[in-house]
C-alpha positions, 0 to 999 in steps of 0.5 A: 530770567534774562538770557545773560543771567542764563549764559552766566550759569551756564559758563560757569558749569551749573549743572541745575540750568535745566531747571530754567528750561521750558522743555514741555514745548521743546521740538527737534526740526526735521526729525519727525519719524515717517515709516517706511517699508522696504523689501530686501533679498533674504541674503541682504536680511541676513547680512544685516542681522549678523552686523547689528549682533555684532555691534550690538544694536537692532537691524533697524538701527544699523540700517538707519546708522548706515543710511545716514551715514552714506547721506552725510558722506554724500553731502560732503563730497557735493560740498567738495565738488563745489569748492 
């Protein structure tokens, strides 16, 4: 299928465009996983567990979300300082 035909199907909101893609070799750039170990004081773990429970996610998930939010915030602040 040519790109133009694919674009037309997409623009027409046809639901079967995934059938036209080869997903066997798909990858997400900069998304490879690396394991790290971090030691926290007990009170931090307790606080993380309470917040994770309140939100309904795992401790690991809340740590990831908060770290990503902070990194994005830092990147946005750097952009603002440049302008």
